[in-house]
The first five atom37 places (N, CA, C, CB, O) and aatype in JSON, in Angstrom:
{
  "aatype": [12, 6, 15, 15, 16, 14, 13, 10, 9, 1, 9, 9, 16, 11, 14, 14, 12, 13, 13, 14, 13, 19, 0, 10, 13, 8, 10, 13, 12, 10, 15, 18, 7, 9, 17, 12, 18, 1, 3, 17, 14, 19, 13, 15, 9, 3, 17, 10, 15, 2, 0, 17, 10, 10, 16, 18, 13, 9, 19, 17, 9, 13, 19, 4, 3, 13, 5, 1, 17, 0, 0, 2, 9, 18, 10, 0, 10, 16, 19, 13, 2, 9, 10, 10, 18, 18, 10, 10, 14, 15, 18, 2, 1, 19, 10, 13, 16, 14, 14, 13, 10, 14, 19, 18, 9, 10, 13, 15, 13, 10, 10, 10, 17, 13, 18, 1, 11, 13, 7, 15, 8, 11, 16, 19],
  "atom_mask": [
    [1, 1, 1, 1, 1],
    [1, 1, 1, 1, 1],
    [1, 1, 1, 1, 1],
    [1, 1, 1, 1, 1],
    [1, 1, 1, 1, 1],
    [1, 1, 1, 1, 1],
    [1, 1, 1, 1, 1],
    [1, 1, 1, 1, 1],
    [1, 1, 1, 1, 1],
    [1, 1, 1, 1, 1],
    [1, 1, 1, 1, 1],
    [1, 1, 1, 1, 1],
    [1, 1, 1, 1, 1],
    [1, 1, 1, 1, 1],
    [1, 1, 1, 1, 1],
    [1, 1, 1, 1, 1],
    [1, 1, 1, 1, 1],
    [1, 1, 1, 1, 1],
    [1, 1, 1, 1, 1],
    [1, 1, 1, 1, 1],
    [1, 1, 1, 1, 1],
    [1, 1, 1, 1, 1],
    [1, 1, 1, 1, 1],
    [1, 1, 1, 1, 1],
    [1, 1, 1, 1, 1],
    [1, 1, 1, 1, 1],
    [1, 1, 1, 1, 1],
    [1, 1, 1, 1, 1],
    [1, 1, 1, 1, 1],
    [1, 1, 1, 1, 1],
    [1, 1, 1, 1, 1],
    [1, 1, 1, 1, 1],
    [1, 1, 1, 0, 1],
    [1, 1, 1, 1, 1],
    [1, 1, 1, 1, 1],
    [1, 1, 1, 1, 1],
    [1, 1, 1, 1, 1],
    [1, 1, 1, 1, 1],
    [1, 1, 1, 1, 1],
    [1, 1, 1, 1, 1],
    [1, 1, 1, 1, 1],
    [1, 1, 1, 1, 1],
    [1, 1, 1, 1, 1],
    [1, 1, 1, 1, 1],
    [1, 1, 1, 1, 1],
    [1, 1, 1, 1, 1],
    [1, 1, 1, 1, 1],
    [1, 1, 1, 1, 1],
    [1, 1, 1, 1, 1],
    [1, 1, 1, 1, 1],
    [1, 1, 1, 1, 1],
    [1, 1, 1, 1, 1],
    [1, 1, 1, 1, 1],
    [1, 1, 1, 1, 1],
    [1, 1, 1, 1, 1],
    [1, 1, 1, 1, 1],
    [1, 1, 1, 1, 1],
    [1, 1, 1, 1, 1],
    [1, 1, 1, 1, 1],
    [1, 1, 1, 1, 1],
    [1, 1, 1, 1, 1],
    [1, 1, 1, 1, 1],
    [1, 1, 1, 1, 1],
    [1, 1, 1, 1, 1],
    [1, 1, 1, 1, 1],
    [1, 1, 1, 1, 1],
    [1, 1, 1, 1, 1],
    [1, 1, 1, 1, 1],
    [1, 1, 1, 1, 1],
    [1, 1, 1, 1, 1],
    [1, 1, 1, 1, 1],
    [1, 1, 1, 1, 1],
    [1, 1, 1, 1, 1],
    [1, 1, 1, 1, 1],
    [1, 1, 1, 1, 1],
    [1, 1, 1, 1, 1],
    [1, 1, 1, 1, 1],
    [1, 1, 1, 1, 1],
    [1, 1, 1, 1, 1],
    [1, 1, 1, 1, 1],
    [1, 1, 1, 1, 1],
    [1, 1, 1, 1, 1],
    [1, 1, 1, 1, 1],
    [1, 1, 1, 1, 1],
    [1, 1, 1, 1, 1],
    [1, 1, 1, 1, 1],
    [1, 1, 1, 1, 1],
    [1, 1, 1, 1, 1],
    [1, 1, 1, 1, 1],
    [1, 1, 1, 1, 1],
    [1, 1, 1, 1, 1],
    [1, 1, 1, 1, 1],
    [1, 1, 1, 1, 1],
    [1, 1, 1, 1, 1],
    [1, 1, 1, 1, 1],
    [1, 1, 1, 1, 1],
    [1, 1, 1, 1, 1],
    [1, 1, 1, 1, 1],
    [1, 1, 1, 1, 1],
    [1, 1, 1, 1, 1],
    [1, 1, 1, 1, 1],
    [1, 1, 1, 1, 1],
    [1, 1, 1, 1, 1],
    [1, 1, 1, 1, 1],
    [1, 1, 1, 1, 1],
    [1, 1, 1, 1, 1],
    [1, 1, 1, 1, 1],
    [1, 1, 1, 1, 1],
    [1, 1, 1, 1, 1],
    [1, 1, 1, 1, 1],
    [1, 1, 1, 1, 1],
    [1, 1, 1, 1, 1],
    [1, 1, 1, 1, 1],
    [1, 1, 1, 1, 1],
    [1, 1, 1, 1, 1],
    [1, 1, 1, 1, 1],
    [1, 1, 1, 1, 1],
    [1, 1, 1, 1, 1],
    [1, 1, 1, 0, 1],
    [1, 1, 1, 1, 1],
    [1, 1, 1, 1, 1],
    [1, 1, 1, 1, 1],
    [1, 1, 1, 1, 1],
    [1, 1, 1, 1, 1]
  ],
  "atom_positions": [
    [[0.85, -1.17, 0.0], [0.0, 0.0, 0.0], [0.89, 1.23, 0.0], [-0.96, 0.0, 1.22], [1.84, 1.33, 0.77]],
    [[0.57, 2.15, -0.86], [1.47, 3.28, -1.01], [1.26, 4.37, 0.03], [1.3, 3.87, -2.37], [2.19, 5.11, 0.33]],
    [[0.08, 4.47, 0.59], [-0.14, 5.49, 1.61], [-1.21, 5.01, 2.57], [-0.54, 6.83, 0.98], [-1.86, 3.99, 2.35]],
    [[-1.38, 5.75, 3.64], [-2.36, 5.36, 4.64], [-3.72, 6.0, 4.4], [-1.86, 5.71, 6.02], [-4.64, 5.78, 5.19]],
    [[-3.86, 6.79, 3.35], [-5.15, 7.4, 3.08], [-6.12, 6.36, 2.55], [-5.01, 8.57, 2.07], [-5.71, 5.44, 1.84]],
    [[-7.39, 6.48, 2.89], [-8.38, 5.5, 2.42], [-8.5, 5.5, 0.89], [-9.75, 5.78, 3.05], [-8.26, 6.51, 0.22]],
    [[-8.86, 4.35, 0.38], [-8.94, 4.16, -1.07], [-9.92, 5.13, -1.73], [-9.35, 2.72, -1.39], [-9.61, 5.71, -2.77]],
    [[-11.09, 5.32, -1.13], [-12.09, 6.21, -1.72], [-11.61, 7.65, -1.77], [-13.39, 6.13, -0.94], [-11.93, 8.38, -2.71]],
    [[-10.85, 8.07, -0.79], [-10.31, 9.43, -0.79], [-9.23, 9.55, -1.87], [-9.73, 9.79, 0.6], [-9.14, 10.57, -2.55]],
    [[-8.41, 8.5, -2.01], [-7.34, 8.53, -3.01], [-7.87, 8.6, -4.43], [-6.47, 7.3, -2.87], [-7.31, 9.32, -5.26]],
    [[-8.96, 7.87, -4.73], [-9.45, 7.88, -6.1], [-10.15, 9.18, -6.45], [-10.39, 6.71, -6.33], [-10.42, 9.44, -7.62]],
    [[-10.45, 9.99, -5.45], [-11.06, 11.3, -5.71], [-10.0, 12.4, -5.76], [-12.11, 11.63, -4.64], [-10.08, 13.29, -6.6]],
    [[-9.02, 12.34, -4.87], [-8.05, 13.43, -4.76], [-6.78, 13.22, -5.56], [-7.69, 13.62, -3.33], [-6.12, 14.2, -5.92]],
    [[-6.41, 11.99, -5.86], [-5.13, 11.73, -6.53], [-5.14, 12.07, -8.03], [-4.77, 10.28, -6.36], [-4.2, 12.72, -8.5]],
    [[-6.16, 11.67, -8.79], [-6.11, 11.93, -10.24], [-6.58, 13.33, -10.59], [-6.95, 10.91, -10.99], [-7.07, 14.06, -9.73]],
    [[-6.43, 13.71, -11.86], [-7.04, 14.97, -12.3], [-8.55, 14.93, -12.12], [-6.68, 15.26, -13.78], [-9.14, 13.85, -11.97]],
    [[-9.17, 16.07, -12.14], [-10.58, 16.2, -11.79], [-11.49, 15.36, -12.69], [-10.98, 17.65, -11.87], [-12.5, 14.84, -12.21]],
    [[-11.17, 15.22, -13.95], [-12.1, 14.53, -14.85], [-12.05, 13.02, -14.72], [-11.81, 14.92, -16.26], [-12.95, 12.34, -15.22]],
    [[-11.03, 12.45, -14.08], [-10.99, 11.0, -13.89], [-12.15, 10.52, -13.02], [-9.66, 10.59, -13.27], [-12.81, 9.55, -13.4]],
    [[-12.43, 11.14, -11.87], [-13.61, 10.71, -11.11], [-14.92, 10.95, -11.87], [-13.65, 11.44, -9.78], [-15.88, 10.21, -11.68]],
    [[-14.97, 11.98, -12.71], [-16.17, 12.2, -13.5], [-16.36, 11.09, -14.54], [-16.1, 13.56, -14.2], [-17.49, 10.7, -14.84]],
    [[-15.27, 10.58, -15.07], [-15.36, 9.44, -15.98], [-15.85, 8.21, -15.21], [-13.99, 9.16, -16.65], [-16.62, 7.41, -15.75]],
    [[-15.42, 8.05, -13.97], [-15.92, 6.95, -13.13], [-17.42, 7.1, -12.91], [-15.18, 6.91, -11.78], [-18.16, 6.11, -12.94]],
    [[-17.87, 8.32, -12.68], [-19.31, 8.55, -12.53], [-20.06, 8.25, -13.83], [-19.58, 9.99, -12.08], [-21.17, 7.73, -13.79]],
    [[-19.45, 8.58, -14.96], [-20.06, 8.25, -16.24], [-20.2, 6.73, -16.39], [-19.22, 8.82, -17.4], [-21.25, 6.24, -16.82]],
    [[-19.14, 5.99, -16.03], [-19.22, 4.53, -16.09], [-20.31, 4.0, -15.16], [-17.87, 3.9, -15.73], [-21.05, 3.09, -15.53]],
    [[-20.4, 4.57, -13.97], [-21.43, 4.15, -13.02], [-22.83, 4.46, -13.56], [-21.22, 4.83, -11.66], [-23.74, 3.65, -13.43]],
    [[-22.99, 5.63, -14.17], [-24.28, 5.99, -14.76], [-24.65, 5.03, -15.88], [-24.26, 7.42, -15.28], [-25.79, 4.59, -15.96]],
    [[-23.7, 4.71, -16.75], [-23.97, 3.79, -17.85], [-24.33, 2.4, -17.33], [-22.76, 3.71, -18.79], [-25.21, 1.73, -17.88]],
    [[-23.65, 1.96, -16.28], [-23.97, 0.66, -15.68], [-25.37, 0.68, -15.08], [-22.93, 0.29, -14.61], [-26.15, -0.26, -15.27]],
    [[-25.69, 1.74, -14.36], [-27.03, 1.85, -13.76], [-28.11, 1.89, -14.83], [-27.11, 3.11, -12.88], [-29.15, 1.26, -14.68]],
    [[-27.86, 2.63, -15.9], [-28.82, 2.7, -16.99], [-29.0, 1.35, -17.66], [-28.37, 3.74, -18.01], [-30.12, 0.96, -18.0]],
    [[-27.9, 0.63, -17.85], [-27.98, -0.7, -18.45], [-28.76, -1.68, -17.58], [0.0, 0.0, 0.0], [-29.55, -2.47, -18.09]],
    [[-28.54, -1.62, -16.28], [-29.29, -2.48, -15.36], [-30.77, -2.12, -15.4], [-28.75, -2.35, -13.92], [-31.63, -3.0, -15.38]],
    [[-31.05, -0.83, -15.46], [-32.45, -0.37, -15.52], [-33.11, -0.85, -16.82], [-32.52, 1.17, -15.43], [-34.27, -1.26, -16.8]],
    [[-32.39, -0.8, -17.92], [-32.97, -1.22, -19.2], [-33.25, -2.72, -19.26], [-32.03, -0.83, -20.33], [-34.22, -3.14, -19.89]],
    [[-32.43, -3.52, -18.61], [-32.59, -4.97, -18.66], [-33.18, -5.54, -17.38], [-31.26, -5.62, -18.93], [-33.02, -6.73, -17.1]],
    [[-33.85, -4.73, -16.61], [-34.37, -5.19, -15.32], [-35.44, -6.26, -15.47], [-34.93, -4.03, -14.55], [-35.62, -7.06, -14.55]],
    [[-36.16, -6.31, -16.58], [-37.21, -7.3, -16.78], [-36.72, -8.58, -17.44], [-38.31, -6.71, -17.61], [-37.47, -9.56, -17.54]],
    [[-35.47, -8.59, -17.9], [-34.91, -9.77, -18.55], [-34.33, -10.72, -17.51], [-33.83, -9.37, -19.58], [-33.94, -10.27, -16.43]],
    [[-34.27, -12.01, -17.81], [-33.61, -12.92, -16.88], [-32.13, -12.54, -16.72], [-33.73, -14.39, -17.38], [-31.46, -12.17, -17.68]],
    [[-31.64, -12.64, -15.49], [-30.31, -12.13, -15.17], [-29.21, -12.87, -15.93], [-30.07, -12.23, -13.68], [-28.23, -12.25, -16.33]],
    [[-29.35, -14.15, -16.12], [-28.27, -14.91, -16.76], [-28.51, -15.11, -18.25], [-28.12, -16.26, -16.09], [-27.98, -16.05, -18.84]],
    [[-29.3, -14.24, -18.87], [-29.49, -14.33, -20.32], [-28.33, -13.65, -21.03], [-30.84, -13.7, -20.75], [-27.57, -12.89, -20.43]],
    [[-28.21, -13.93, -22.3], [-27.11, -13.37, -23.1], [-27.24, -11.86, -23.23], [-27.07, -14.01, -24.5], [-26.25, -11.18, -23.49]],
    [[-28.42, -11.33, -23.04], [-28.64, -9.89, -23.17], [-27.93, -9.09, -22.08], [-30.12, -9.6, -23.14], [-27.7, -7.89, -22.24]],
    [[-27.61, -9.72, -20.99], [-26.92, -9.04, -19.89], [-25.41, -8.94, -20.13], [-27.18, -9.76, -18.59], [-24.69, -8.38, -19.3]],
    [[-24.93, -9.46, -21.23], [-23.5, -9.42, -21.51], [-22.99, -7.99, -21.65], [-23.19, -10.2, -22.76], [-21.87, -7.69, -21.24]],
    [[-23.79, -7.11, -22.22], [-23.35, -5.71, -22.33], [-23.21, -5.07, -20.94], [-24.35, -4.9, -23.19], [-22.34, -4.23, -20.73]],
    [[-24.06, -5.48, -20.0], [-23.91, -4.97, -18.63], [-22.67, -5.54, -17.96], [-25.14, -5.3, -17.81], [-22.06, -4.87, -17.11]],
    [[-22.29, -6.75, -18.31], [-21.05, -7.3, -17.78], [-19.86, -6.5, -18.27], [-20.9, -8.79, -18.17], [-18.91, -6.26, -17.52]],
    [[-19.9, -6.08, -19.55], [-18.84, -5.2, -20.07], [-18.81, -3.89, -19.3], [-19.05, -4.93, -21.58], [-17.74, -3.42, -18.9]],
    [[-19.98, -3.31, -19.08], [-20.04, -2.04, -18.37], [-19.52, -2.17, -16.93], [-21.48, -1.5, -18.36], [-18.82, -1.29, -16.44]],
    [[-19.87, -3.27, -16.27], [-19.37, -3.5, -14.92], [-17.85, -3.65, -14.91], [-20.02, -4.74, -14.31], [-17.18, -3.13, -14.03]],
    [[-17.32, -4.36, -15.9], [-15.87, -4.54, -15.99], [-15.17, -3.2, -16.22], [-15.51, -5.52, -17.12], [-14.17, -2.9, -15.57]],
    [[-15.7, -2.4, -17.14], [-15.12, -1.08, -17.39], [-15.17, -0.21, -16.14], [-15.86, -0.39, -18.54], [-14.22, 0.51, -15.85]],
    [[-16.27, -0.26, -15.4], [-16.41, 0.56, -14.19], [-15.4, 0.14, -13.12], [-17.83, 0.45, -13.63], [-14.73, 0.99, -12.54]],
    [[-15.29, -1.16, -12.87], [-14.36, -1.63, -11.83], [-12.92, -1.29, -12.19], [-14.5, -3.16, -11.63], [-12.14, -0.85, -11.34]],
    [[-12.57, -1.49, -13.45], [-11.19, -1.19, -13.87], [-10.92, 0.31, -13.77], [-10.94, -1.69, -15.32], [-9.84, 0.71, -13.36]],
    [[-11.9, 1.13, -14.14], [-11.68, 2.58, -14.09], [-11.51, 3.08, -12.66], [-12.84, 3.31, -14.75], [-10.8, 4.06, -12.43]],
    [[-12.15, 2.43, -11.7], [-11.96, 2.81, -10.3], [-10.48, 2.67, -9.93], [-12.84, 1.94, -9.36], [-9.93, 3.54, -9.25]],
    [[-9.85, 1.61, -10.37], [-8.43, 1.43, -10.08], [-7.56, 2.33, -10.95], [-8.03, -0.02, -10.28], [-6.44, 2.67, -10.57]],
    [[-8.07, 2.72, -12.12], [-7.37, 3.7, -12.94], [-7.31, 5.03, -12.19], [-8.07, 3.87, -14.32], [-6.31, 5.75, -12.26]],
    [[-8.38, 5.36, -11.47], [-8.39, 6.6, -10.68], [-7.34, 6.59, -9.58], [-9.77, 6.83, -10.08], [-6.95, 7.64, -9.08]],
    [[-6.89, 5.4, -9.19], [-5.81, 5.29, -8.19], [-4.45, 5.2, -8.87], [-6.04, 4.05, -7.3], [-3.45, 4.93, -8.21]],
    [[-4.4, 5.43, -10.18], [-3.18, 5.4, -10.98], [-2.45, 4.06, -10.91], [-2.25, 6.49, -10.54], [-1.23, 4.01, -10.79]],
    [[-3.21, 2.98, -10.97], [-2.62, 1.66, -11.04], [-2.31, 1.33, -12.5], [-3.56, 0.59, -10.4], [-3.22, 1.33, -13.34]],
    [[-1.08, 1.06, -12.81], [-0.67, 0.82, -14.19], [-1.33, -0.44, -14.76], [0.85, 0.69, -14.29], [-1.69, -0.47, -15.94]],
    [[-1.49, -1.46, -13.93], [-2.13, -2.68, -14.41], [-3.58, -2.41, -14.82], [-2.09, -3.77, -13.34], [-4.07, -3.01, -15.77]],
    [[-4.26, -1.51, -14.12], [-5.64, -1.17, -14.47], [-5.7, -0.43, -15.79], [-6.28, -0.33, -13.35], [-6.6, -0.66, -16.6]],
    [[-4.75, 0.47, -16.01], [-4.71, 1.18, -17.29], [-4.46, 0.2, -18.43], [-3.62, 2.27, -17.27], [-5.06, 0.32, -19.5]],
    [[-3.57, -0.77, -18.21], [-3.3, -1.78, -19.24], [-4.54, -2.63, -19.53], [-2.14, -2.67, -18.81], [-4.82, -2.94, -20.69]],
    [[-5.26, -3.01, -18.49], [-6.48, -3.8, -18.68], [-7.53, -2.99, -19.42], [-7.03, -4.29, -17.33], [-8.21, -3.52, -20.3]],
    [[-7.68, -1.7, -19.07], [-8.66, -0.86, -19.75], [-8.32, -0.73, -21.23], [-8.71, 0.53, -19.09], [-9.21, -0.82, -22.08]],
    [[-7.06, -0.52, -21.53], [-6.65, -0.43, -22.93], [-6.87, -1.76, -23.66], [-5.17, -0.01, -23.03], [-7.32, -1.77, -24.81]],
    [[-6.57, -2.86, -23.01], [-6.76, -4.17, -23.62], [-8.25, -4.46, -23.84], [-6.13, -5.27, -22.75], [-8.63, -5.01, -24.88]],
    [[-9.1, -4.09, -22.89], [-10.54, -4.26, -23.07], [-11.04, -3.46, -24.26], [-11.28, -3.84, -21.81], [-11.87, -3.95, -25.04]],
    [[-10.55, -2.25, -24.4], [-11.0, -1.41, -25.5], [-10.53, -1.98, -26.84], [-10.48, 0.01, -25.33], [-11.3, -2.0, -27.8]],
    [[-9.3, -2.44, -26.91], [-8.8, -3.05, -28.15], [-9.6, -4.31, -28.48], [-7.29, -3.38, -28.03], [-9.96, -4.53, -29.63]],
    [[-9.87, -5.13, -27.47], [-10.65, -6.35, -27.68], [-12.06, -6.02, -28.17], [-10.71, -7.17, -26.38], [-12.6, -6.72, -29.03]],
    [[-12.66, -4.97, -27.62], [-14.0, -4.59, -28.06], [-14.01, -4.02, -29.47], [-14.6, -3.58, -27.09], [-14.96, -4.22, -30.22]],
    [[-12.96, -3.31, -29.83], [-12.85, -2.83, -31.22], [-12.76, -4.02, -32.16], [-11.62, -1.89, -31.4], [-13.41, -4.04, -33.21]],
    [[-11.95, -5.01, -31.8], [-11.85, -6.21, -32.64], [-13.19, -6.93, -32.75], [-10.8, -7.16, -32.08], [-13.57, -7.35, -33.84]],
    [[-13.9, -7.08, -31.64], [-15.21, -7.71, -31.68], [-16.18, -6.92, -32.56], [-15.78, -7.86, -30.28], [-16.96, -7.49, -33.31]],
    [[-16.11, -5.62, -32.45], [-17.02, -4.78, -33.21], [-16.83, -4.95, -34.71], [-16.83, -3.32, -32.83], [-17.8, -4.98, -35.46]],
    [[-15.6, -5.06, -35.15], [-15.34, -5.17, -36.58], [-15.34, -6.6, -37.1], [-14.03, -4.54, -36.89], [-15.5, -6.81, -38.3]],
    [[-15.16, -7.58, -36.23], [-15.11, -8.96, -36.69], [-16.44, -9.69, -36.61], [-14.09, -9.7, -35.91], [-16.66, -10.64, -37.35]],
    [[-17.32, -9.25, -35.72], [-18.62, -9.93, -35.58], [-19.62, -9.4, -36.6], [-19.17, -9.75, -34.16], [-19.52, -8.24, -37.02]],
    [[-20.56, -10.23, -36.99], [-21.64, -9.73, -37.84], [-22.46, -8.66, -37.11], [-22.55, -10.88, -38.31], [-22.45, -8.6, -35.88]],
    [[-23.15, -7.86, -37.86], [-23.83, -6.7, -37.26], [-24.89, -7.09, -36.25], [-24.46, -5.87, -38.34], [-25.11, -6.34, -35.3]],
    [[-25.56, -8.22, -36.4], [-26.6, -8.59, -35.45], [-26.02, -9.05, -34.11], [-27.47, -9.69, -36.03], [-26.74, -9.04, -33.1]],
    [[-24.75, -9.45, -34.06], [-24.13, -9.84, -32.8], [-23.41, -8.69, -32.11], [-23.16, -10.97, -33.04], [-23.04, -8.82, -30.94]],
    [[-23.2, -7.59, -32.8], [-22.48, -6.47, -32.2], [-23.21, -5.92, -30.98], [-22.28, -5.37, -33.22], [-22.58, -5.52, -30.0]],
    [[-24.51, -5.9, -31.04], [-25.29, -5.35, -29.94], [-25.1, -6.19, -28.68], [-26.78, -5.29, -30.31], [-25.07, -5.65, -27.57]],
    [[-24.98, -7.5, -28.85], [-24.86, -8.38, -27.69], [-23.45, -8.41, -27.12], [-25.29, -9.76, -28.06], [-23.28, -8.45, -25.9]],
    [[-22.45, -8.4, -27.98], [-21.1, -8.7, -27.53], [-20.18, -7.5, -27.39], [-20.49, -9.65, -28.45], [-19.03, -7.65, -26.98]],
    [[-20.64, -6.32, -27.73], [-19.82, -5.14, -27.53], [-20.57, -4.15, -26.65], [-19.44, -4.48, -28.89], [-21.8, -4.09, -26.7]],
    [[-19.86, -3.38, -25.84], [-20.54, -2.43, -24.97], [-21.05, -1.23, -25.78], [-19.59, -1.96, -23.84], [-20.54, -0.94, -26.86]],
    [[-22.04, -0.54, -25.24], [-22.5, 0.66, -25.93], [-21.45, 1.77, -25.81], [-23.85, 1.14, -25.35], [-20.58, 1.73, -24.94]],
    [[-21.53, 2.74, -26.68], [-20.65, 3.91, -26.66], [-19.18, 3.55, -26.8], [-20.85, 4.68, -25.38], [-18.34, 4.09, -26.09]],
    [[-18.87, 2.65, -27.7], [-17.48, 2.26, -27.93], [-16.59, 3.44, -28.28], [-17.41, 1.22, -29.03], [-15.45, 3.48, -27.8]],
    [[-17.03, 4.42, -29.08], [-16.15, 5.58, -29.34], [-15.79, 6.36, -28.08], [-16.82, 6.51, -30.32], [-14.71, 6.95, -28.0]],
    [[-16.68, 6.37, -27.1], [-16.38, 7.06, -25.84], [-15.27, 6.32, -25.1], [-17.64, 7.16, -24.95], [-14.38, 6.95, -24.52]],
    [[-15.31, 4.99, -25.12], [-14.25, 4.22, -24.46], [-12.92, 4.39, -25.18], [-14.63, 2.74, -24.4], [-11.86, 4.38, -24.55]],
    [[-12.97, 4.55, -26.49], [-11.74, 4.83, -27.23], [-11.18, 6.19, -26.82], [-12.0, 4.79, -28.77], [-9.97, 6.34, -26.66]],
    [[-12.05, 7.17, -26.66], [-11.62, 8.49, -26.18], [-11.01, 8.4, -24.79], [-12.82, 9.47, -26.17], [-9.98, 9.03, -24.52]],
    [[-11.62, 7.64, -23.9], [-11.05, 7.46, -22.56], [-9.71, 6.73, -22.61], [-12.03, 6.68, -21.67], [-8.84, 6.98, -21.78]],
    [[-9.54, 5.84, -23.58], [-8.25, 5.16, -23.74], [-7.16, 6.14, -24.16], [-8.37, 4.03, -24.77], [-6.02, 6.04, -23.69]],
    [[-7.49, 7.07, -25.03], [-6.52, 8.1, -25.39], [-6.19, 8.97, -24.18], [-7.05, 8.97, -26.53], [-5.05, 9.4, -24.02]],
    [[-7.16, 9.23, -23.35], [-6.93, 9.97, -22.11], [-5.95, 9.2, -21.22], [-8.26, 10.22, -21.37], [-5.05, 9.8, -20.62]],
    [[-6.13, 7.89, -21.12], [-5.2, 7.07, -20.35], [-3.8, 7.13, -20.93], [-5.67, 5.62, -20.29], [-2.82, 7.24, -20.2]],
    [[-3.7, 7.05, -22.24], [-2.38, 7.1, -22.86], [-1.7, 8.44, -22.63], [-2.48, 6.83, -24.36], [-0.48, 8.51, -22.53]],
    [[-2.48, 9.49, -22.55], [-1.93, 10.83, -22.3], [-1.28, 10.89, -20.91], [-3.04, 11.9, -22.42], [-0.22, 11.51, -20.75]],
    [[-1.9, 10.25, -19.92], [-1.4, 10.28, -18.54], [-0.64, 9.01, -18.16], [-2.55, 10.48, -17.59], [-0.33, 8.83, -16.99]],
    [[-0.34, 8.15, -19.11], [0.21, 6.83, -18.79], [1.54, 6.9, -18.04], [0.39, 6.05, -20.06], [1.81, 6.04, -17.2]],
    [[2.36, 7.86, -18.32], [3.67, 7.92, -17.66], [3.54, 8.21, -16.16], [4.54, 9.0, -18.31], [4.48, 7.94, -15.41]],
    [[2.41, 8.74, -15.73], [2.2, 9.0, -14.3], [1.67, 7.79, -13.55], [1.25, 10.16, -14.13], [1.67, 7.76, -12.32]],
    [[1.21, 6.77, -14.3], [0.67, 5.58, -13.66], [1.79, 4.76, -13.04], [-0.13, 4.73, -14.66], [2.87, 4.64, -13.61]],
    [[1.51, 4.21, -11.89], [2.48, 3.4, -11.2], [3.51, 4.19, -10.41], [0.0, 0.0, 0.0], [4.27, 3.61, -9.64]],
    [[3.55, 5.5, -10.58], [4.47, 6.32, -9.8], [3.78, 6.74, -8.51], [4.96, 7.56, -10.6], [2.56, 6.62, -8.38]],
    [[4.56, 7.23, -7.59], [4.0, 7.66, -6.32], [3.68, 9.14, -6.31], [4.95, 7.34, -5.19], [3.33, 9.7, -5.27]],
    [[3.79, 9.77, -7.44], [3.49, 11.19, -7.53], [2.01, 11.4, -7.82], [4.35, 11.85, -8.61], [1.36, 10.54, -8.43]],
    [[1.5, 12.51, -7.4], [0.16, 12.88, -7.8], [0.25, 13.86, -8.94], [-0.63, 13.48, -6.61], [1.31, 14.45, -9.19]],
    [[-0.83, 14.04, -9.63], [-0.81, 14.94, -10.79], [-0.9, 16.37, -10.37], [-1.94, 14.61, -11.75], [-0.9, 17.27, -11.21]]
  ]
}
């Protein structure tokens, strides 16, 4: 552990201001996805997009703590989703890729911009 400050305080105060806002965006998208599929069976294939959203949200929380492994996972998830988007037929894209893929690509560029600060003990 790098410091004695609580994790929730670190993910709010350590990164630049827009990183926690991106976390809130991920949380909003996850909440909206759960709301949209609330009448569907939980273990149906339609919930796969919510699993993507949950994965993106959890990883971004650790990105807010400047964990380099989390940034790498976020970038890998985005690359994998781009590949799925272009390799799958159009009727499967809705099921197997998360919504707002261009937004996740934009967030990946944001990560690459700050990547040299990840894993260091410095704050921005």
